[in-house]
VOGU-3710 file (C-alpha; in Angstrom, 3 decimals, decimal comma):
1> ksrskecnkk> -0,151/0,055/0,103  2,972/2,539/1,166  4,957/1,734/-2,329  1,412/2,182/-4,210  1,372/5,610/-2,559  5,110/6,525/-3,818  4,010/5,867/-7,247  1,142/7,765/-7,014  2,805/10,920/-5,734  5,916/10,517/-8,084
11> ainqskvffp> 3,162/10,544/-11,292  1,699/13,528/-9,835  4,779/15,521/-9,456  5,836/14,376/-12,813  2,478/15,110/-14,551  2,563/18,375/-16,692  -0,092/19,926/-18,523  0,236/20,473/-22,513  -1,176/24,199/-24,227  -1,947/24,151/-27,633
21> nsakrqftva> 0,325/26,693/-29,735  -3,269/29,050/-30,277  -3,869/28,686/-26,355  -2,961/31,874/-24,295  -1,573/30,403/-21,334  -1,046/33,051/-18,986  -4,988/33,965/-19,330  -5,983/30,441/-18,984  -3,325/30,160/-15,660  -4,446/33,123/-14,171
31> laratylvrd> -8,352/32,030/-14,506  -7,541/28,554/-13,266  -5,929/29,952/-10,045  -9,128/32,063/-9,531  -11,442/29,471/-10,167  -9,726/27,218/-7,180  -9,393/29,871/-4,583  -12,987/30,973/-4,887  -14,017/26,833/-4,581  -11,806/26,569/-1,627
41> lictpamdmt> -12,781/30,027/0,220  -16,365/28,715/-0,419  -15,817/24,926/0,821  -14,217/26,248/4,013  -16,128/25,359/6,710  -17,320/28,483/8,754  -15,768/28,199/11,754  -12,207/28,444/10,103  -13,926/31,312/7,975  -14,659/33,960/10,127
51> peclqrviee> -14,907/37,635/8,946  -11,672/38,260/10,442  -10,298/35,262/8,442  -11,326/36,310/5,033  -9,813/40,093/6,120  -6,626/37,931/6,475  -6,762/35,809/3,873  -7,152/38,881/1,697  -4,180/40,773/3,119  -2,018/37,898/2,955
61> wsdghnnlsv> -2,699/37,805/-0,248  -2,300/41,640/-1,394  1,404/41,342/0,167  3,687/41,436/-2,635  1,659/42,937/-5,372  2,372/46,610/-6,489  -0,308/49,166/-6,554  -2,416/47,583/-4,167  -3,590/48,336/-0,726  -6,131/46,942/1,377
71> etvvgtells> -7,950/49,128/4,378  -10,718/47,297/7,014  -12,538/48,890/8,776  -14,176/46,589/12,075  -17,197/46,792/14,598  -18,307/49,964/15,959  -15,869/51,779/13,786  -18,590/50,866/10,986  -20,771/53,374/12,567  -18,869/56,443/11,735
81> ysgslsdghg> -17,075/55,084/8,486  -19,159/56,979/5,267  -16,297/56,813/2,769  -16,008/59,302/0,018  -19,449/60,302/1,021  -19,281/63,769/2,351  -22,420/63,611/3,925  -22,670/60,189/4,901  -24,161/58,787/7,908  -21,907/55,660/8,812
91> cgmiynvgaa> -22,794/52,133/7,674  -25,558/51,531/10,280  -26,426/48,430/8,321  -23,354/46,269/7,958  -22,897/46,872/11,550  -26,462/46,125/12,868  -26,921/43,025/10,480  -23,404/41,560/11,976  -23,485/42,937/15,990  -24,823/39,914/17,031
101> aarpdheprl> -21,002/37,643/16,636  -19,992/38,818/19,287  -16,642/37,666/19,295  -13,385/39,721/17,941  -13,076/37,521/15,130  -16,570/37,432/14,442  -17,138/41,219/14,324  -18,771/42,696/10,872  -16,351/44,989/8,917  -15,845/46,353/5,771
111> ihvsycppna> -13,130/45,339/3,822  -11,773/47,655/0,739  -9,456/46,411/-1,543  -7,836/49,139/-3,869  -5,853/48,142/-7,389  -4,368/51,409/-8,931  -1,992/50,375/-12,089  -0,304/53,871/-13,777  -1,780/52,525/-16,909  -5,321/52,234/-15,556
121> tkkialvgkg> -7,451/53,714/-18,576  -11,021/52,688/-16,896  -12,135/52,488/-13,009  -14,707/50,111/-12,124  -15,771/49,118/-8,819  -16,627/45,465/-7,373  -18,914/44,605/-4,625  -19,350/41,391/-2,713  -21,555/40,126/-0,251  -19,792/38,196/2,299
131> vtydtgglnl> -22,277/36,861/4,877  -19,899/33,936/6,219  -22,077/31,980/8,139  -26,065/32,986/7,575  -28,716/31,486/10,359  -31,060/33,715/8,969  -31,059/35,649/12,336  -34,507/35,375/14,503  -36,288/34,716/11,311  -34,205/31,074/11,692
141> kpgnsmlnmk> -33,755/28,711/9,055  -34,929/25,456/9,417  -32,177/23,473/9,744  -31,982/21,533/6,457  -31,660/25,399/4,471  -28,778/25,729/7,168  -26,702/23,094/5,639  -24,905/24,802/3,268  -24,940/28,703/4,416  -20,837/28,589/4,675
151> kdmggaahvf> -21,222/29,382/0,920  -23,241/32,539/1,842  -19,967/34,567/1,242  -19,601/33,343/-1,720  -19,859/36,964/-3,372  -17,050/38,093/-1,510  -15,034/35,025/-2,633  -15,979/35,667/-6,628  -14,805/39,051/-6,004  -11,549/38,122/-4,531
161> glisclveme> -11,191/35,802/-7,294  -12,047/38,521/-9,774  -9,721/41,025/-8,342  -6,734/37,944/-8,193  -6,896/37,227/-11,692  -7,057/40,612/-13,061  -4,134/41,947/-10,829  -2,360/38,531/-12,083  -2,828/39,748/-15,403  -2,088/43,248/-15,126
171> apiaidawip> -5,134/44,638/-16,615  -5,049/48,391/-17,335  -7,410/49,193/-15,002  -8,354/50,917/-11,874  -10,490/48,431/-9,221  -11,961/49,791/-5,785  -13,357/46,378/-4,659  -16,051/46,555/-1,180  -16,354/43,371/0,751  -18,875/43,617/3,475
181> tvenvidgts> -18,628/40,567/5,494  -20,505/39,696/8,674  -22,410/36,158/10,381  -25,825/36,405/10,655  -26,556/34,833/13,902  -28,496/35,562/17,401  -27,921/36,819/20,320  -29,404/39,868/22,719  -28,270/41,896/20,581  -29,583/40,915/17,067
191> yrpgdvltsv> -31,728/43,204/14,806  -35,270/42,289/14,452  -38,129/42,265/12,443  -39,410/45,609/12,530  -36,340/47,445/13,312  -35,595/50,172/10,936  -32,125/50,327/9,735  -30,231/53,493/8,226  -27,811/53,210/5,413  -24,324/54,970/4,713
201> tgltteignt> -27,158/57,085/2,456  -29,697/58,224/4,649  -31,921/55,957/3,446  -33,836/53,770/5,928  -34,862/50,335/5,624  -37,840/48,529/7,623  -36,822/45,108/8,242  -39,512/42,478/6,862  -37,071/39,551/7,603  -33,842/38,951/9,139
211> daegrlilgd> -32,936/36,436/6,901  -32,977/39,194/3,773  -29,490/40,338/5,520  -27,737/40,173/2,195  -29,370/43,252/0,461  -28,595/45,311/3,749  -25,219/44,745/3,767  -24,618/45,591/0,049  -26,465/48,698/-0,008  -23,846/50,134/2,615
221> alalasaenp> -21,067/48,896/0,033  -22,888/49,790/-3,298  -23,594/53,621/-2,098  -19,853/53,810/-0,951  -18,759/52,256/-3,892  -21,156/54,512/-6,013  -19,316/57,725/-4,003  -16,328/56,729/-6,522  -17,572/57,380/-9,588  -16,519/54,438/-11,623
231> dlildfatlt> -16,945/53,666/-14,977  -18,813/50,454/-14,211  -20,315/48,702/-10,853  -20,295/44,792/-10,522  -22,147/43,326/-7,743  -21,839/39,342/-6,866  -23,816/38,116/-4,183  -25,624/34,748/-3,214  -28,575/36,776/-2,954  -32,287/34,935/-3,118
241> gaarvamgts> -33,504/31,398/-3,354  -36,121/32,922/-5,989  -33,282/33,139/-8,299  -32,455/29,116/-8,070  -36,417/28,123/-8,758  -35,991/30,628/-11,891  -32,830/29,150/-13,157  -31,769/25,847/-11,250  -27,995/25,862/-9,983  -25,931/25,811/-12,926
251> vvpffsnrik> -27,266/29,289/-14,716  -26,185/31,980/-13,166  -28,842/35,075/-13,505  -27,488/38,643/-13,452  -29,435/42,529/-13,805  -28,185/45,125/-15,244  -29,655/48,903/-16,005  -27,687/49,044/-19,301  -28,973/47,225/-22,280  -25,410/47,301/-24,298
261> lsaaildaav> -23,825/45,863/-20,762  -26,235/42,944/-21,176  -25,557/42,284/-23,915  -21,721/42,169/-23,882  -21,963/40,352/-20,938  -24,319/37,396/-22,717  -21,824/37,675/-25,287  -18,817/36,771/-23,227  -20,588/34,292/-21,429  -21,303/32,222/-24,384
271> rekdpmwqlp> -17,297/32,335/-25,378  -16,455/31,365/-22,363  -18,968/28,496/-22,153  -20,001/29,904/-18,893  -23,790/29,929/-18,615  -25,559/33,234/-17,554  -28,767/35,174/-18,531  -30,292/38,288/-17,886  -33,188/38,498/-15,877  -35,428/41,990/-15,826
281> lwegyeerit> -35,078/45,082/-13,440  -38,790/45,179/-14,065  -39,858/48,984/-12,708  -43,404/47,816/-12,289  -42,573/45,816/-9,310  -40,560/48,708/-7,542  -43,029/50,150/-5,140  -43,281/46,651/-3,502  -39,984/47,866/-2,222  -40,482/51,854/-2,077
291> ksskiadlrn> -43,555/52,156/-0,912  -44,007/48,974/1,428  -43,053/50,698/4,916  -45,182/53,210/6,498  -42,049/54,052/8,408  -38,983/54,013/6,327  -38,124/54,861/2,945  -37,915/51,376/1,945  -38,626/47,556/3,063  -36,034/44,645/2,656
301> ipsdnglgga> -38,695/42,686/1,520  -41,958/43,343/0,407  -44,985/43,382/2,271  -46,793/41,273/0,140  -43,972/38,537/0,547  -45,156/38,038/-3,534  -43,471/36,318/-5,857  -40,338/37,559/-8,318  -37,709/37,708/-5,458  -35,249/37,926/-7,390
311> itaalylkqf> -36,551/40,765/-8,931  -37,317/42,812/-6,111  -33,931/42,171/-4,482  -32,277/43,651/-7,221  -34,343/46,548/-6,959  -33,661/47,055/-3,487  -30,399/47,003/-4,602  -30,794/49,498/-7,170  -31,959/52,282/-4,581  -28,582/52,568/-3,332
321> vgqsdrkkql> -26,572/52,766/-7,082  -25,140/56,682/-7,162  -25,929/58,851/-10,072  -22,579/59,664/-12,420  -21,512/63,527/-13,007  -24,111/63,511/-15,614  -27,068/62,811/-13,134  -27,643/59,736/-14,409  -27,770/56,192/-12,396  -24,133/54,486/-12,480
331> pwvhvdvcam> -24,160/51,499/-14,712  -24,509/48,648/-13,196  -24,754/44,723/-12,999  -25,697/42,946/-10,255  -25,092/39,155/-10,438  -27,190/36,472/-7,963  -24,874/33,718/-7,823  -25,737/30,106/-6,443  -21,407/29,389/-5,319  -22,910/25,410/-5,720
341> egsngigeaq> -23,269/23,432/-8,402  -26,715/21,415/-6,917  -26,964/20,453/-3,660  -23,804/18,588/-3,190  -22,230/21,259/-0,481  -19,355/21,951/-2,804  -18,186/25,321/-3,629  -17,801/26,732/-7,578  -16,830/29,252/-9,260  -19,993/30,803/-11,698
351> glramfrfiw> -20,124/33,670/-13,772  -16,194/34,280/-12,891  -15,132/33,446/-16,561  -17,611/35,242/-18,270  -17,210/38,585/-16,055  -13,465/38,448/-16,485  -13,845/38,257/-19,853  -16,298/41,037/-20,258  -14,056/43,225/-18,032  -11,046/42,187/-19,912
361> dqsisetgr> -12,331/43,027/-23,235  -13,547/46,620/-21,905  -10,484/47,357/-20,467  -8,359/46,310/-23,779  -10,667/48,150/-26,074  -9,098/51,727/-24,649  -5,604/50,416/-24,614  -5,456/48,260/-28,226  -3,731/45,210/-25,896
//
């Protein structure tokens, strides 16, 4: 048996990967590394992937890379942090969602990764939902629904994988990545159904369900990303079960406020064989978010608890996407990713290749590379 193991080990060490002459080797290797990074992060048990652990992994990766910086805002510091917003109100939604996780390494935090190469021709913002474990809060999930909730930081994993790939490829594009990371758990300081949380923009949200927490932390992060006036905002989130009902676990739905962006993403998805499909930001449903509450500006779920949950979640996020200097809403794409293939508990990078191809094509169209 030991000899067999030694032979297998020797065979693995001597194995090689052959690339056709037409293959883009650096491109392929960078995407492979990013894919395995995303899978590893999602598959890590929540006890070993706390908000602090996620922060540490990102900080350790950033060491040794040029033009990169990482800033993290932790715990009660969130209540006074407003980034570049001159009239900000602090990140009360990130803080309150994660406040019940009392241990220091479980405290809520916001990780901001900035990549500023000297040859950048465009600036994009990436936002990733980083709920390292989701019990549902006081609206507690059933036991079976909790089994795979270590994957609820899958959006953050995808954003980390995407920026790592772009940095490795030295993409001529400036990137601000915003990763709000929390645990949605229960103790005496848990936020409650009926509470009203104030976002960094001052918009208030009545809580209809504490298990709709991802959109809350993303709201603060999207507003902070918007304040930098990027050319594009792209967010990844394991946001709704409704998206799985509509598309299953293998096809990744996305939403966008720009027709041309949507067409370019679908083209990239086809070329990369990375299945994605557009769902509508149907304005007819918007009042279910903006007019549902009698005591706040918004409600995190519609009061009718009706259908179209993936759409109403995206419409909630839309309220936090800022305007450009031309008073038009910034270009924005929201990806509602599953982060697991089927129900086998194994993490998966979904939409990563397509979105990397889309961003890469956008960057080289400016430089002629």
